[in-house]
N, C-alpha and C positions, 0 to 999 in steps of 0.2 A: 790553234787557226781557224780563223772566220771568215773564210772569202768565199764569194762568189765563183763558179764556175768558171766565167770568163776571168775573173781577176787571178785566180787560181792559175790559170795558162801560162797568164800575162806573167806572171812573177816568177813562172819555173821558165819560161824562155829568157826573161830578161835575167835572170841568175845564173843558166847555165854556165857561162862563160869564168865565173868566179869559181861555182862550185868543182867546175875541170880542173881548174890554177888548183884549188884548195886539195883536192880528192888525186890528180895523177902524177908519175913520175916525172923526174927532169927529162930524162931521155922522150917521153912521149909527148910532153908538152913542146918541147922545142922542136924535135924534128917532125918533119911530116911523114905519114906512112910512106910514101910514093916521094919519089925524087922522077924530073923529067927526063927521059933519058934522050939521047942524041937523036932520032928518028920520030921525035914529039910523041911517042906512047908513053908511058910508064916503067919506070927501072925496076926490076924485081931488086931488092936488098935484103931478097933471104930471111926476113923476123917475118914474122904474124904477131901483129899487136894487139891484142886481146882486152876489151875493157870489160869487165863483169862484172855483176853484184846478184847479191843472195833474192831469189827469187822467194821467200817464203816469209810470212807477217810477224815473224820470232826472231826480233832484231841482234838475240844471243849467235844466231846462228852463223856458220862460218861457211865461206866457200872452198870448194875441195881444189883450189887451186895448183898444188903438186900432181893431183890426176890430172887435170884439163893438158898441164902442158906438157906431163911426159905421153899422152896419148892424142895428143895434137904432134907435138914430134912424131913419135914412131909414124902417125899415119902421111905426113905433108913431106918430110925431109926437111923442116925449116926449124927454124930457133924460134921458141914463141916466149913473147913477155907478154908477162898480165899487169893490167894495172886493175885493182878492184875499188871500185867505184860506188858510192851508195845512193844514188839517185841516177834516175830515167834520161832526166834531161839533159846531165853531162855525159851520159855514154853518147847519147842520139849527138852531140856537139861534137861529141872527139871524132863520130865517125865521119862528118857533115866534115869537118875541119881537115881531115887526114889526118890526124894524130896519131888516132886507131884505128885497125884494119874489121874488127868485128869487134859485137856486144852481142849478148843474148839476155833475152826479155820478155815478160807474160804480153799477149796478145793487144790489148790498150794502147800502151807504148808504142807497141812494133807498127800499129797502124798510123800512129800521126807518126812516127820515122818514115813509113814509106811515102804519107801523103803527100811529105814535102816534098818527094819527085827528086831526093838528092840524097836517098838512102836506099837502097835495094834490099830485099828478105830473101837470104841467100838460102836458105831453109825452115821450113816451117813446121810445127808437129798441129795436127788438129784437135780438136779438141774432143772428152766426150759429149757423153749425153747426161752430164750430171750434173745438177744445178750446181749454179759459181758462188749465189750468198741466200741467204737464208737472214729473215727478220724476228729477233727474239722478244720476247717478253719477259717478264718474271711469270710462277707458277699460279699466284693468286693475281694474275692481272686480270679486269673486267674483257678485256681486247682477247679475242679466239680466232679472230679472220682479219683482212686486212679490210673486210667490208665493216669493222668495227671503228675503224679510223675517225677523228673528229678531227676539226679544225682543233679543237683545245689538247690534239694529242704531240708530244712532241717527240721528234723520232731522232736518235742520234747516228749520225754517220764518220765512218775516220777520219777520209780526206777527200777534197774533191778530186785527186787524182789517183786515186784507189778505182782497181776493176771492181775487188768484190765487195768492200768497203762507202761506195759510192755510185757508179755507173750502173752495175746490175742492179740497185739493188731501187734506182731513178727509175730505170726502165722497167721492172717489174711494177711498182707503185701507180708510176702512169697508165702500164696494161690494167690495172685494176680500176682508171677510172680516177685517180688519186692524185694531186697537182702539186707541187713545193710551193710554201707560203699561202696556199690558198685551201687546201684540206687538209692540212695537217704543218705545226711548224719542224723548220729545222734548227737541228744542231751537231754542228762540224765540230766533233770532238779531239781532233788531232790525231787518232790512232785509234786502231779497234778495242785495245784496252782500257784506252779512256773512255770507248762508249760503252765496255762494259761498267768502268765506275759508276759513269753518270745513271746507268741503267740502276745497278745496285744502288748509288745512291738517292733515288729516286727524280734526280733531274729530266731522264728521257723517261718514256713510257715505253720505246719500244728502240732497241739496237740494230741496226742491219748491218753485216758481217759475212764472212766468210764463211763456207757450210764447213771450214776446217775444224773451228772452233770447240763445236759442245761436244765435240770428243774426246777434249780435254777436261770435261768435267769430272771434279773429284779427285783428282791428281796434286792437287798443289799448287799446278803453274799459276804465275802470275798476270801468264797470258789471258787466262781464264781464270777469276775468281769462284765458282758458282760450285754446287755440288752436284750431285745426279739430282735429275728432274727438280731442279730450281728454277729451270727456266725451259721453256717453249717454242715452237718454233709456229709462225702465225702464219707462212707464207714463203716460197722460197723463188729465186730468178731463174730464167732459162741458163741454158750451157753457152759457154764459149764457142764460136767457130777456129779457133786459133790458140792454143796455151801457151808455147812459150814459140818464137823465133831467133834465128841469128839473123842479125842484122850487119850488113857490109860496105864499105866503102867503094863508091864508086870509081873512083881512081885506082883503086889498086891496079898490078898486070893481071893479066890475061892468066898468064902461071901463074899464078900465085891464088888467083881466085879460083881457076879448075882443079887447080890442089884442093881446096878447101870446099869445093863442091863435093868431089871425089870424097875426102875424109871428114867432114862433119858427121855425114847419119850412117857411119860407122864409129867413130868415139863416142856421140849422142845415141846409143842404142842398148838395150835391155841388157845384151852382155857386159856393160859395163858399168850398169843402172846402181851397185851397192860404191862403186869407187866416185860416181858422182855427185854422189850425195843429192842436194837441192835440186842441183839438175837434173837427177835420173829421178826424181818424186816428180820434178812438171812436165817428162813428159810423158804424154800419154799413153798407157800400156794396152800394144797389140797395133798401134797403128801405125803406117808407115809412115816417113816424113813427106810432105810436097818442097821437091826442088826448083829454085830459083820461081816460085810463085805469082801469081802475077796479082794487082792489085784488087781484085771482085774479091779473092780470099778474105780479106781485110776489109770488105765496105761493111758487110754486119756491124762491127764496131763505129764506123764513122755511122750508121743507122741508132746505135744506141748511145752515141752520147751527143747525135740530136737534139736526142728527149730531151737529156740534160742540159739542152741549150749549153753547149758548147760542138762546135764546126773545130773539125778536126782532116777536114777532107780535102784541105788548099792551107793547111799552113807551110811557111815557108821562112 
């Protein structure tokens, strides 16, 4: 995919309804998460509808649906129905429309959702102080720091909607005084693995990606096709203020909301980290979650996105 940031977000927004229709179960599409009670409030139907998606850059990884259902049902007393959705915008639209009650995702799409004013963050886990992204070159590259980048340098990014593969690296480069399409050439590859192939094949001089990938070197993993010491980093990004967040539909009943606010920090805890798999790995170790965080917690994402010429402060 080769899109500008603005067109990429427009495409995501326009396509979200179709993506939702293709990925959701019949019950979640056809039935709103809440019906209106006789007194004008939201009636409680006894079901929590949870839209999930993997929190990893590995497309082969699976979401621990059975564990999520069992733990949430035990803590809330509600029946839990899970719809596994592969796209952030589909989850956000499902929650906004009332087809789903909750969804869980990383910082940037959470900020996008919260800033619509139509989706709440029920619980958010602050990030740690570790860098999110790194810009890699081949070991024999003449580039040794971000200062060595020139207008002839081609930098590969995963996707305009990727936190680690686009937003954070662009912010990093901007902080170093480098402007896209002026101080370097941009190649949007369509995926982290494709950025690595572009680097390997000489189509890109630099591949900006998640810091999780270099540790895969020498393991024969197709997501990172390099041996140990075959690549090196010339720069790392800042950390993210929020690692993951559970988003909620504003129209759910108060009883369901209160049950979730109490249950979510218990379910998504260190005690259940192994059972939660990818979701457990997405939480920051030793950091307490923030219950019902305000928009201010997500403001740094808005500022970072602005560097990439994407306004997520007022999307509706």
